[in-house]
C-alpha positions as CSV (number, residue, x, y, z in Angstrom):
1,X,-18.6,-2.6,-12.8
2,X,-17.0,-0.9,-9.7
3,X,-19.6,-2.6,-7.5
4,X,-18.4,-6.0,-8.7
5,X,-14.7,-5.3,-7.8
6,X,-13.0,-5.9,-4.5
7,X,-9.4,-4.5,-4.1
8,X,-7.1,-6.9,-2.4
9,X,-3.9,-5.5,-0.7
10,X,-1.0,-7.2,1.0
11,X,0.7,-5.1,3.8
12,X,3.5,-5.2,6.2
13,X,4.6,-1.9,7.8
14,X,3.3,0.2,4.9
15,X,2.6,3.4,6.8
16,X,4.7,5.6,4.4
17,X,2.6,4.3,1.4
18,X,-0.8,2.9,2.3
19,X,-2.8,6.2,2.7
20,X,-2.1,7.1,-1.0
21,X,-3.4,3.7,-2.1
22,X,-6.5,4.0,0.0
23,X,-7.2,7.5,-1.1
24,X,-7.9,6.2,-4.6
25,X,-10.1,3.3,-3.4
26,X,-13.0,5.3,-1.8
27,X,-15.3,3.9,-4.5
28,X,-14.9,0.3,-3.2
29,X,-17.7,-1.2,-1.1
30,X,-15.2,-3.6,0.5
31,X,-11.4,-3.7,0.6
32,X,-9.7,-6.9,1.7
33,X,-6.3,-6.5,3.4
34,X,-4.0,-9.4,4.3
35,X,-1.5,-8.0,6.8
36,X,1.6,-9.8,8.0
37,X,1.4,-8.4,11.6
38,X,2.5,-4.8,10.9
39,X,4.2,-3.1,13.9
40,X,4.1,0.5,12.6
41,X,1.0,2.7,12.2
42,X,-0.4,0.8,9.2
43,X,-3.3,-0.7,11.1
44,X,-4.2,2.7,12.6
45,X,-4.4,4.2,9.1
46,X,-7.0,1.6,8.1
47,X,-9.3,2.7,10.9
48,X,-10.2,5.8,8.8
49,X,-11.6,3.6,6.1
50,X,-14.7,1.6,7.3
51,X,-14.8,-0.5,4.1
52,X,-11.5,-2.1,4.9
53,X,-11.6,-5.6,6.3
54,X,-8.2,-6.8,7.8
55,X,-7.1,-10.4,8.0
56,X,-3.7,-11.1,9.6
57,X,-1.5,-14.0,8.5
58,X,2.1,-14.8,9.2
59,X,4.1,-14.3,6.0
60,X,5.7,-17.3,4.4
61,X,5.5,-16.7,0.6
62,X,3.8,-14.1,-1.6
63,X,2.0,-16.9,-3.4
64,X,0.4,-18.3,-0.2
65,X,-0.4,-14.8,1.0
66,X,-2.2,-13.8,-2.2
67,X,-4.1,-17.1,-2.4
68,X,-5.2,-16.7,1.2
69,X,-6.5,-13.3,0.2
70,X,-8.5,-14.7,-2.8
71,X,-10.3,-16.9,-0.3
72,X,-11.5,-13.8,1.5
73,X,-12.9,-12.1,-1.5
74,X,-16.6,-12.7,-2.3
75,X,-17.1,-10.4,-5.3
76,X,-16.9,-11.5,-8.9
77,X,-13.8,-9.4,-9.7
78,X,-10.5,-8.9,-7.8
79,X,-8.2,-5.9,-8.1
80,X,-4.9,-7.0,-6.7
81,X,-2.7,-4.2,-5.4
82,X,0.6,-3.8,-3.6
83,X,0.5,-1.3,-0.8
84,X,2.6,1.2,-2.9
85,X,0.3,1.2,-5.9
86,X,-1.9,4.3,-6.6
87,X,-4.7,4.1,-9.1
88,X,-4.8,7.1,-11.4
89,X,-8.0,9.0,-11.8
90,X,-8.0,8.0,-15.5
91,X,-7.8,4.3,-14.6
92,X,-10.8,4.6,-12.2
93,X,-12.9,6.2,-14.9
94,X,-11.8,3.3,-17.3
95,X,-12.8,0.7,-14.7
96,X,-16.3,2.3,-14.5
97,X,-16.7,1.8,-18.3
98,X,-15.8,-1.9,-18.4
99,X,-19.0,-3.7,-19.5
100,X,-20.5,-6.0,-16.9
101,X,-20.7,-8.7,-19.5
102,X,-17.2,-8.2,-20.8
103,X,-15.6,-10.9,-23.0
104,X,-12.4,-10.8,-20.9
105,X,-11.6,-12.7,-17.7
106,X,-8.7,-10.5,-16.7
107,X,-7.1,-7.2,-17.6
108,X,-3.4,-6.1,-17.7
109,X,-2.5,-2.6,-16.6
110,X,0.7,-0.6,-17.3
111,X,2.7,1.1,-14.6
112,X,4.5,4.4,-14.1
113,X,7.4,4.1,-11.6
114,X,7.6,7.1,-9.3
115,X,10.8,8.3,-7.5
116,X,10.4,10.9,-4.8
117,X,6.8,11.1,-6.0
118,X,7.8,12.0,-9.5
119,X,6.5,9.7,-12.3
120,X,9.3,8.6,-14.7
121,X,8.6,8.5,-18.4
122,X,10.5,5.2,-18.9
123,X,11.1,2.2,-16.5
124,X,11.5,-1.5,-16.7
125,X,8.2,-2.3,-15.0
126,X,6.1,-4.6,-17.3
127,X,2.3,-4.5,-17.4
128,X,0.7,-6.7,-14.7
129,X,-2.5,-8.6,-14.7
130,X,-4.2,-6.8,-11.8
131,X,-8.0,-7.1,-12.5
132,X,-9.4,-10.6,-12.8
133,X,-12.3,-12.9,-12.1
134,X,-11.8,-14.5,-8.7
135,X,-13.1,-18.0,-9.6
136,X,-10.7,-18.2,-12.6
137,X,-7.5,-17.2,-10.8
138,X,-4.7,-18.8,-8.7
139,X,-1.2,-17.7,-7.8
140,X,1.9,-19.9,-8.2
141,X,5.5,-19.4,-7.2
142,X,7.9,-17.7,-9.6
143,X,11.3,-17.0,-8.0
144,X,11.1,-14.3,-5.3
145,X,7.6,-13.3,-6.3
146,X,4.3,-14.8,-7.5
147,X,2.8,-15.4,-10.9
148,X,-0.9,-15.1,-11.5
149,X,-2.6,-17.7,-13.6
150,X,-6.0,-16.8,-15.0
151,X,-8.1,-19.2,-17.2
152,X,-9.7,-17.3,-20.1
153,X,-9.1,-14.3,-22.2
154,X,-7.2,-11.2,-21.1
155,X,-7.4,-7.6,-22.2
156,X,-5.2,-4.4,-21.7
157,X,-6.5,-1.2,-20.1
158,X,-5.1,2.0,-21.5
159,X,-4.7,3.9,-18.2
160,X,-2.0,3.2,-15.7
161,X,-1.1,2.6,-12.0
162,X,1.6,4.7,-10.2
163,X,4.1,2.6,-8.4
164,X,5.1,5.1,-5.7
165,X,7.1,3.5,-2.9
166,X,8.2,6.0,-0.2
167,X,9.7,3.6,2.3
168,X,13.3,4.1,3.3
169,X,16.3,2.9,1.3
170,X,17.3,0.7,4.2
171,X,13.9,-1.1,4.0
172,X,14.4,-1.5,0.2
173,X,17.8,-3.0,0.7
174,X,16.4,-5.4,3.3
175,X,13.7,-6.5,1.0
176,X,16.0,-6.9,-2.0
177,X,18.3,-9.2,0.0
178,X,15.4,-11.5,0.8
179,X,14.2,-11.4,-2.8
180,X,17.6,-12.1,-4.4
181,X,18.2,-15.1,-2.2
182,X,15.1,-16.7,-3.6
183,X,15.7,-15.4,-7.1
184,X,19.2,-16.9,-7.2
185,X,17.9,-20.2,-6.1
186,X,15.4,-20.1,-9.0
187,X,18.0,-19.2,-11.6
188,X,20.4,-21.9,-10.4
189,X,17.8,-24.7,-10.3
190,X,15.9,-23.9,-13.5
191,X,17.2,-25.2,-16.8
192,X,18.2,-22.4,-19.2
193,X,15.7,-23.7,-21.8
194,X,12.8,-22.9,-19.3
195,X,14.0,-19.3,-18.5
196,X,13.2,-16.1,-20.3
197,X,15.9,-14.3,-22.2
198,X,16.4,-11.8,-19.4
199,X,16.8,-14.6,-16.8
200,X,19.3,-16.4,-19.0
201,X,21.4,-13.2,-19.2
202,X,21.1,-12.9,-15.4
203,X,22.4,-16.5,-15.1
204,X,25.7,-15.3,-16.7
205,X,26.2,-13.0,-13.7
206,X,28.5,-10.4,-15.4
207,X,26.3,-8.8,-18.0
208,X,23.0,-8.0,-16.4
209,X,24.0,-5.1,-14.1
210,X,25.6,-3.2,-17.0
211,X,22.7,-3.9,-19.4
212,X,20.2,-2.6,-16.8
213,X,22.2,0.6,-16.2
214,X,22.4,1.3,-19.9
215,X,18.8,0.3,-20.5
216,X,17.4,2.6,-17.7
217,X,19.7,5.6,-18.4
218,X,19.9,5.6,-22.2
219,X,17.2,3.4,-23.8
220,X,14.5,4.5,-21.3
221,X,15.7,8.1,-21.1
222,X,16.5,8.2,-17.4
223,X,19.4,10.5,-18.1
224,X,16.9,13.2,-19.0
225,X,14.8,12.7,-15.8
226,X,17.3,14.4,-13.5
227,X,17.9,13.1,-10.0
228,X,14.9,10.8,-10.1
229,X,16.1,9.1,-13.3
230,X,19.6,8.5,-11.9
231,X,18.2,7.2,-8.6
232,X,16.0,4.7,-10.4
233,X,18.8,3.5,-12.7
234,X,21.3,3.1,-9.9
235,X,18.7,1.3,-7.7
236,X,17.9,-1.2,-10.4
237,X,21.6,-1.7,-11.2
238,X,22.3,-2.3,-7.5
239,X,19.5,-4.9,-7.4
240,X,21.1,-6.8,-10.3
241,X,24.6,-6.5,-8.7
242,X,23.1,-8.0,-5.5
243,X,21.6,-10.9,-7.5
244,X,25.0,-11.5,-9.2
245,X,26.7,-11.6,-5.8
246,X,24.1,-14.1,-4.5
247,X,24.6,-16.2,-7.6
248,X,28.4,-16.2,-7.1
249,X,28.0,-17.1,-3.4
250,X,25.6,-20.0,-4.2
251,X,27.9,-21.4,-6.9
252,X,30.8,-21.3,-4.6
């Protein structure tokens, strides 16, 4: 099965992260990278991995970037990865055991969020459809990010991917501001009946930051994770506060 999978990665100045991602992809015959003209050492790191093929494209939206990447994949299956995702050894072994004639057209994978390299036991990251048949998939816009649409049946793998972002807090804040401008536009322009429960709560502006703080610290047990747990909870709360500020600004 591994011979039929091509990892697809989007990058822009990912030198703090990308080597951990690539370290777990040595089994891949070909790795497709869509780079948004990185200016750090990201491209230099790729030179150590001969199976990496780089295509550069000016970034406009995540959806367009991912769909452009799908056009460059020639294998039957795609493994879509952010540059701060690290496959666990258990997941690689599970990928090997997927039958070539599987009944599924895509697979969801669960995530472990890492802070300072420490995996947290409970986060708000949902499972993501990361492994799918190329000919049955397309990305569409969904707020600040993208949504994958796959025709056919989907399954769930039991192993997980580590989300281990080691970029600076300043870079995270820069990215969040970009994301929340788009997310606020989506929340204001979409009828409440078409939004999820969480997005309807976010529309109310006031409640979401407090709910997220309680959810991360108490319900998900972040209070028992030490410094990493508090960091994650405060980070997610700050993101929700930033969205609330953008919503207030746009409504004004």
